[in-house]
N, C-alpha and C positions, 0 to 999 in steps of 0.2 A: 851900573848894576853888576856887570861881570866882575869888576874889581872887588866888590863887596862879597860876591860868592866865593871867589878864589881866596880872599883873606879869611873867610869863614872856614874854608877847608884847612887853612893853616891853624886856625884857632882850635879846630877839632884835634889836629895833630898834637898841639901843645898839651892837651889834657888827656892824652891817651895812655900815659904810663905813670909810674912813680906814685903808687897808691899812698905810701906813707907821707910823702911830701905834700900831696893834695889835701891831707888832713891837717896841715899846718894851721895855726891860729892866724897867721898872716897870709892873706890871699896873694899878695905880691910875691912872697917867698914860694908859695905853692906853684904859681905860674912860672916863676924863674927856674926853679929846680926841675919842674916837669917838662918845660920846653927844652931844656938842655938834654934830658934823657930821651925825649921823643925824637929830637933831631938826630941823635945818635942812632936810633932805630931806623929812621928814614934814610940815613946815609949808607946803610948796609944794602940798600936797593941797588942792584946792578943791571937791571933790565931783564934778568932771567928769573929773579925771585919776586917780582913785583906783586903777583897775586898773593903770595905768602905774607909779605910785609903788609899789604893792604888789609888782609884778613886779620892779622895780628892787631893792628892799630884800631880797626873798626870794633873788634870785640872788646878792646880796652876802653875805648872812648865813650861808649854809650852810657855807662853809669855816671860819667862826669857831667852830664847835662840833664836838666829838667825839661824834657821835650814837651811834657804836658803844659807846664807853665809857659813855655815859649809859644805853644799853640794857642793857649787861652789869651795871651796878650796880642797875638796876631789876629785872631778872630774877633777880639774886642767885645763889643756889647752883645753880639750874637751868641757868644759863649754862654751867657747867663740863661738864655732861653733854649739852648740845645739840650737834647735828652742825654742821659748817661751813655747810651749806645752811640749817639752821634759824636759826643766828646771823645769817646774811646777811638772811634774810627778816624776822626780828624787828627788826633794825636799820632796815631799809627801812620797815617799817610804823610803827614808833615815830617815826621822823623825819617821816613823812607826817602822823601825828597831831599832832605838835607844830607843824609848819608850818601845818596847818589852823587851830589855835588862834591862831597869830600872824596869819595872813591875815585872820581874821574880826574881829580887835579892834585891829589896829595903829593905825588912824587916830585912835582915841580918845585916843592918848597924845601928840598933837602939841603940846599945851599943858602937858605935864608939866614939872616942874622936878626936876633931879637933882643931889644934893649927894653927891659921891664923897669918902669920908673918906681922908685921906692915910696913915693907919697901916695897913700891910698885914701880915697874919699869914702868914709863910712856913713851909712844912713840907717834909719830905723833902729836906733840904739845899738848899732854895731852888728845888726843881723844881715845887712846888705852892704856891698862894697863895690866900688868902681876902681879898677886897676888900669892904668894907662901904660901904653908901650909904643915902641916904634919897630916896625918890621921892614927890613931892607932886603930886597932881592938883588942879585948881581945885575948891574946895568940899569937899575931903577932907583928913583928917589925914595926915601923912607916914607912909609905910610903910618899914620897914627891909628892905632887900634885900641879901643877901650873895651874892657871886659866887665860885664855886670854880673855879679854873683850874689848868692845868699847862703848863709851858713846853715847846715843841717847836722844832725848827729854823725853822719857819714863824711862830713867835710864840706868844703865850699863847692857849690854847683853853679854852673853858668846858665843864665836864662836870656841873655841878650849880648850882642856884640855890635859895636859901632866902629865903622871904618871911615876915616876922613869925614866925620860928621854924619854919615849915613847909617841909620840903625837898621839892622836886619829885620827886626820885628816890625818896625814902622813901614818899611818897604812892602813886606808881605801883607800888612794890615790894609794898605791901600788896595792891593789886588783882591784880597779876600772880601773886603767890604763891597767892592764892585760886583763880585760874583754872587754874594749873598743877596744883594739888592735885586739882582736879575733873576736868580734861580733858587734862592733859598739855601739853607744849610746843606740839604741833600745835593744841591747843585754844586756847592763848593767841594763836598766830598767826592763827587763824580769827577770834577775837574782834576783834583789831586790824584785820584785813581788812574785817570787817563794819562797824566804825566808820568806816573810811576810804572804804568803797565805797558806802554807802547814804545818806550825807548826814546821819546822826544828829548831834546836837550833841555836841561833844567833851567 
């Protein structure tokens, strides 16, 4: 699970810059061009400007993801019975949790190599796409990372990532379903608030 979290941190980095490229009609081109520019930003980190680089990338990355859609998929069936206020709170806390993961690990990816595959799998009449890639860290074997996106008027947005066959949304869905079955939706919100508020490792 730790590998999935760290690869998700890389995924956030990939979509943190290059607004023009991210609006490309080809999602593979968007990922390829954006990853190149994002890594250029990361490689400027020298140990002294880490906070500045981190803030820059976080501010850029948030619009590239549909955190509410990710939350809805992770919460699964319980999302349909949640109140609007609960949905808003769940989305806010889940986004905060994922950004915490990103913020704590992002600089470790500045020497990564990304090979984005050209063949894109389109679904739902071209409105959704899966882009495959390989991510290689120095001294490590390549990891398969699949990006699931959907097209919006603002460009392609990510709502799931799968690393070596493990889906981020699915992993959290298992945890969230267990929490909801024990303590209800409010119990899930409290669990996320606790993780985000007391500095426990994500």
